[in-house]
VEXDREN-2710 file (C-alpha; in Angstrom, 1 decimal):
% VEXDREN-2710
k/r/px/py/pz
1/MET/13.9/-35.0/-32.4
2/SER/13.1/-31.7/-31.6
3/ALA/11.8/-30.4/-27.7
4/PRO/7.7/-30.3/-27.7
5/ALA/6.8/-26.6/-27.7
6/ILE/6.1/-25.4/-24.4
7/ASP/2.9/-23.3/-24.3
8/PRO/3.5/-19.2/-22.9
9/ALA/-0.4/-19.6/-21.6
10/GLU/0.3/-23.2/-20.0
11/THR/3.4/-21.8/-18.4
12/ILE/2.2/-18.5/-16.9
13/GLU/-0.9/-20.7/-15.3
14/ARG/1.0/-22.8/-14.1
15/ILE/2.7/-20.7/-12.1
16/ALA/0.1/-18.6/-10.8
17/ARG/-1.7/-21.7/-9.3
18/SER/1.9/-22.2/-7.6
19/HIS/2.2/-19.8/-5.3
20/ASP/-0.8/-19.6/-2.7
21/GLU/-1.2/-15.6/-2.6
22/ASN/-4.7/-13.2/-3.7
23/PHE/-3.1/-11.9/-7.1
24/PRO/-3.7/-14.6/-9.0
25/VAL/-6.9/-16.0/-8.2
26/ALA/-7.8/-12.2/-8.0
27/PHE/-9.9/-10.0/-10.9
28/ARG/-12.2/-12.7/-11.6
29/PHE/-14.7/-10.2/-13.8
30/VAL/-12.8/-8.8/-15.7
31/SER/-11.9/-9.9/-19.8
32/LYS/-10.1/-12.7/-20.4
33/ASP/-7.4/-11.3/-22.1
34/GLU/-7.3/-8.6/-18.9
35/ARG/-7.0/-12.1/-17.1
36/ALA/-3.8/-13.4/-19.2
37/ASP/-1.9/-10.0/-19.2
38/LEU/-2.3/-9.8/-15.0
39/ARG/-1.2/-13.5/-14.5
40/ALA/1.8/-12.4/-17.0
41/ILE/2.4/-9.9/-15.0
42/TYR/1.9/-11.7/-11.7
43/ALA/4.6/-13.9/-13.0
44/PHE/7.1/-11.7/-14.0
45/CYS/6.4/-10.2/-9.9
46/ARG/6.4/-13.7/-8.7
47/ILE/9.7/-15.0/-10.5
48/THR/11.6/-11.9/-9.9
49/ASP/11.4/-12.2/-6.1
50/ASP/11.8/-16.0/-6.8
51/LEU/15.4/-15.2/-8.2
52/GLY/16.1/-12.4/-6.5
53/ASP/15.3/-14.7/-2.4
54/GLU/16.3/-18.0/-4.1
55/GLY/17.9/-18.0/-7.1
56/ALA/21.7/-18.8/-5.7
57/ALA/22.9/-19.5/-3.1
58/ASP/25.0/-16.0/-2.3
59/PRO/24.0/-12.4/-3.3
60/ILE/26.9/-12.1/-6.4
61/SER/25.4/-15.0/-8.0
62/ARG/22.0/-14.0/-7.4
63/LEU/22.8/-10.2/-8.6
64/ALA/24.1/-11.4/-11.6
65/ILE/21.1/-13.8/-12.1
66/LEU/19.2/-10.7/-11.2
67/ASP/21.2/-8.7/-14.3
68/VAL/20.9/-11.4/-16.9
69/TRP/17.0/-11.4/-16.4
70/GLU/16.8/-8.0/-16.8
71/GLY/18.2/-8.2/-20.3
72/GLU/15.7/-10.8/-20.6
73/VAL/13.2/-8.3/-19.4
74/HIS/14.7/-5.9/-22.3
75/LYS/14.6/-8.4/-25.4
76/ALA/10.4/-8.1/-23.9
77/PHE/9.8/-4.9/-25.0
78/GLY/11.9/-4.4/-28.0
79/GLY/12.8/-7.9/-29.0
80/SER/12.3/-12.2/-29.3
81/PRO/12.6/-13.8/-25.3
82/SER/13.4/-17.1/-26.0
83/ASP/11.8/-17.9/-22.2
84/PRO/8.6/-18.9/-22.4
85/ARG/7.6/-16.8/-19.1
86/LEU/7.9/-13.7/-21.1
87/GLN/6.8/-14.3/-24.4
88/ALA/2.8/-14.5/-22.8
89/LEU/4.4/-10.9/-20.7
90/GLN/5.0/-9.7/-24.2
91/ILE/1.7/-10.1/-25.1
92/ALA/0.5/-8.4/-22.5
93/ILE/3.4/-5.4/-23.2
94/GLU/2.1/-5.7/-26.4
95/ARG/-1.1/-5.2/-26.3
96/ARG/-1.3/-2.8/-23.8
97/GLY/1.6/-0.3/-23.9
98/LEU/3.2/-1.3/-20.8
99/ASP/6.1/1.1/-19.6
100/LEU/9.5/-0.4/-19.7
101/GLU/9.8/1.7/-15.6
102/PRO/8.1/-0.5/-13.1
103/PHE/9.2/-4.2/-14.7
104/LEU/13.0/-2.1/-14.3
105/GLY/11.9/-1.3/-10.7
106/LEU/10.5/-4.5/-9.1
107/ILE/13.8/-5.9/-10.9
108/GLU/16.0/-3.7/-8.9
109/ALA/14.0/-3.9/-5.6
110/ASN/15.5/-7.0/-5.7
111/ARG/19.2/-6.3/-6.5
112/MET/18.5/-4.0/-3.3
113/ASP/18.1/-6.9/-1.3
114/GLN/21.3/-8.7/-1.8
115/ARG/22.8/-5.4/-0.6
116/ARG/21.9/-4.0/2.2
117/ASN/19.4/-5.9/5.0
118/ARG/18.9/-3.2/7.1
119/TRP/17.4/0.3/6.3
120/ASP/18.5/3.5/8.4
121/THR/15.0/5.8/8.5
122/PHE/11.1/5.3/7.4
123/GLU/12.8/7.2/4.3
124/SER/15.1/5.2/3.1
125/LEU/12.5/2.1/3.7
126/ARG/9.9/3.8/1.6
127/GLY/12.2/4.2/-1.7
128/TYR/12.6/0.9/-0.9
129/CYS/9.0/0.4/-1.5
130/ASN/8.4/2.6/-4.4
131/HIS/10.8/-0.1/-6.0
132/SER/9.2/-3.8/-4.9
133/ALA/5.7/-2.8/-4.5
134/THR/4.9/0.1/-5.8
135/PRO/5.3/-0.6/-9.5
136/VAL/3.3/-3.9/-9.4
137/GLY/0.0/-1.6/-9.1
138/ARG/1.6/0.9/-12.0
139/MET/1.5/-2.1/-14.4
140/VAL/-2.1/-3.1/-13.3
141/LEU/-3.5/0.1/-13.7
142/GLN/-1.7/0.4/-17.1
143/VAL/-3.4/-2.5/-18.1
144/PHE/-6.1/-1.0/-17.7
145/GLY/-5.2/1.4/-18.8
146/TYR/-4.7/4.2/-16.8
147/ARG/-1.5/6.6/-16.5
148/ASP/-3.1/9.4/-14.9
149/ARG/-0.5/10.5/-11.5
150/TRP/-4.5/10.8/-9.6
151/ARG/-4.8/7.4/-9.7
152/THR/-1.4/6.0/-9.3
153/SER/-0.9/8.0/-6.2
154/MET/-3.8/6.1/-4.9
155/SER/-2.5/2.8/-5.8
156/ASP/0.8/4.1/-4.7
157/ALA/-0.1/4.1/-1.7
158/THR/-2.6/1.1/-1.3
159/CYS/1.0/-1.4/-2.9
160/MET/2.9/0.4/0.0
161/GLY/0.4/0.0/2.6
162/LEU/0.3/-3.9/2.1
163/GLN/3.5/-3.9/1.2
164/LEU/4.3/-2.5/5.1
165/ILE/1.9/-3.9/6.9
166/ASN/3.8/-7.5/5.6
167/PHE/6.9/-6.3/6.7
168/TRP/5.3/-5.9/10.7
169/GLN/3.0/-9.4/10.3
170/ASP/6.4/-11.3/9.2
171/ILE/9.8/-9.7/12.0
172/HIS/9.6/-13.0/13.6
173/ARG/10.2/-14.8/10.0
174/ASP/12.4/-12.2/7.6
175/LEU/15.3/-12.1/10.7
176/HIS/15.3/-16.1/11.2
177/GLU/15.0/-16.6/7.5
178/ARG/16.7/-14.1/5.8
179/GLY/18.3/-12.2/8.3
180/ARG/16.6/-8.9/7.0
181/ILE/15.0/-5.9/9.3
182/TYR/12.7/-3.5/8.5
183/LEU/11.9/-1.8/11.1
184/PRO/13.7/1.8/10.4
185/GLN/17.1/1.7/13.1
186/GLU/16.5/5.3/13.6
187/ASP/12.6/4.0/15.0
188/MET/13.8/1.1/17.3
189/LYS/16.4/4.0/18.7
190/GLU/13.8/6.0/19.8
191/PHE/11.8/2.9/21.2
192/GLY/14.4/1.6/23.3
193/VAL/14.1/-1.3/20.4
194/GLU/17.6/-3.3/20.4
195/GLU/17.8/-6.2/17.5
196/SER/18.3/-8.7/19.8
197/ASP/14.6/-7.7/21.0
198/LEU/13.4/-9.7/17.5
199/VAL/14.4/-12.9/18.5
200/ALA/12.9/-13.2/21.4
201/GLN/9.5/-15.9/21.4
202/ARG/7.0/-12.7/23.5
203/ALA/7.6/-8.8/22.5
204/ARG/8.5/-6.8/25.0
205/PRO/6.9/-3.4/25.8
206/GLU/9.2/-0.9/23.5
207/LEU/8.7/-3.5/21.1
208/ARG/5.4/-3.5/20.7
209/ARG/5.0/-0.1/21.4
210/LEU/7.0/0.3/18.0
211/ILE/5.1/-1.9/16.1
212/ALA/1.5/-0.2/16.7
213/PHE/3.3/3.3/15.4
214/GLU/4.5/1.7/11.9
215/VAL/1.1/-0.1/11.8
216/GLY/-0.5/3.1/12.1
217/ARG/1.4/4.2/8.8
218/ALA/0.6/1.2/7.1
219/ARG/-3.1/2.3/8.5
220/GLN/-3.0/5.6/7.2
221/LEU/-1.3/4.8/3.5
222/LEU/-4.2/2.2/2.7
223/GLU/-6.9/5.3/3.9
224/GLU/-5.0/6.9/1.6
225/GLY/-5.1/5.2/-1.8
226/ALA/-9.0/3.3/-1.2
227/PRO/-10.6/6.4/-2.9
228/LEU/-8.6/4.6/-6.1
229/ALA/-12.2/1.7/-6.3
230/ARG/-14.7/4.5/-6.6
231/PHE/-12.0/5.5/-10.3
232/VAL/-11.7/2.4/-11.9
233/PRO/-13.9/0.2/-13.9
234/ARG/-16.8/-1.8/-11.2
235/ARG/-15.3/-5.6/-13.1
236/VAL/-12.3/-4.5/-10.9
237/ALA/-13.4/-1.9/-8.3
238/LEU/-14.5/-5.2/-6.2
239/ASP/-10.7/-6.7/-5.8
240/ILE/-8.8/-3.5/-5.3
241/ARG/-11.3/-2.6/-2.4
242/GLY/-10.6/-6.6/-1.7
243/PHE/-7.0/-5.3/-1.6
244/THR/-7.3/-2.1/0.6
245/ALA/-10.1/-4.3/3.2
246/GLY/-7.4/-7.2/3.3
247/GLY/-4.7/-4.9/4.7
248/LEU/-6.8/-2.9/7.4
249/ALA/-7.6/-6.4/8.6
250/MET/-4.6/-7.2/8.7
251/CYS/-3.4/-3.7/10.5
252/ASP/-6.7/-5.3/13.0
253/ALA/-5.0/-8.4/13.3
254/VAL/-1.9/-7.4/14.6
255/ALA/-3.7/-5.0/17.1
256/ALA/-5.7/-7.4/18.5
257/GLN/-2.6/-9.4/19.6
258/SER/-1.9/-6.6/20.6
259/TYR/1.2/-5.3/18.3
260/ASP/3.1/-8.3/19.7
261/THR/4.2/-10.3/16.0
262/LEU/6.6/-12.7/17.4
263/ARG/4.4/-14.8/19.4
264/ARG/2.8/-16.2/16.6
265/ARG/2.3/-14.6/12.8
266/PRO/-1.3/-12.5/12.7
267/ALA/-3.7/-13.4/10.1
268/PRO/-7.4/-12.4/10.3
269/GLY/-8.7/-15.7/9.7
270/ARG/-11.6/-17.9/7.3
271/PHE/-14.1/-15.4/8.7
272/GLY/-12.1/-12.6/9.0
273/ARG/-11.5/-13.1/5.1
274/MET/-15.5/-13.9/5.1
275/ARG/-16.0/-10.9/6.6
276/ILE/-13.2/-8.6/3.6
277/ALA/-15.2/-9.8/1.6
278/ALA/-18.3/-9.5/2.3
279/GLY/-17.4/-5.8/3.1
280/ALA/-15.2/-5.1/-0.1
281/ALA/-19.2/-5.9/-1.8
282/LYS/-21.3/-4.7/0.3
283/HIS/-19.1/-1.4/-0.6
284/LEU/-19.3/-1.6/-4.3
285/VAL/-22.9/-1.7/-4.3
286/LYS/-23.3/1.5/-2.2
287/SER/-20.5/3.5/-4.4
288/THR/-22.6/2.6/-8.0
289/ARG/-26.0/3.6/-6.5
END
């Protein structure tokens, strides 16, 4: 008896619902086809990150797995992938004319995670974010037909700002669970912060000053990318404003606890999320008058 056929759409839906993140529940007002393509992209991103973080017990094995995954992605762009998750992505690729480069960039980011767990400078960290964060925004823009440098630069700033603030809220978890420190080594030295400071129960003043400095960088990037919502269709503008507002709210949440993200992981909370949604809707209404 042959194995039952696997529905790619159902597979993608299951992946989307199995992760508690904003991306799969966003973009509520887009067309059915657009939403299906966005979910396929989300599933690819989620699977790629899982392979890089959890796919095997050691970095060498993970690199090998990522190589195989990259080969399957190439098939999605010009062949017949057997994986149902990539079959759904292939539909999106063909329907939207998606570029291969952002997909390979995200895979390479996960290779970088296997090869290093410290970043010497902020510029080197930005280079990592250009593989791990900005490709996602570019994929989304391409679903809606945008490839121009102007919108892409705003999307890049937004995605990088979101990733940076995520790093700064998760300093403790990244170090304890993955052995990674995303705070640039040159900045730690300048502010007088040692790696041993990152395992304490509370942040020393030097570390709080460093986190405040890095949060400022994230905030600046989010503000640079914020105008993007004015130059996309209304059906996606609310979600883009929501991503930006959520990142800025996280910056505020870190500031509200005096930039001590070791004591507890900052979060805007239920009412904070409600304010984010209300603020995004308010700005959207103003921009369409």
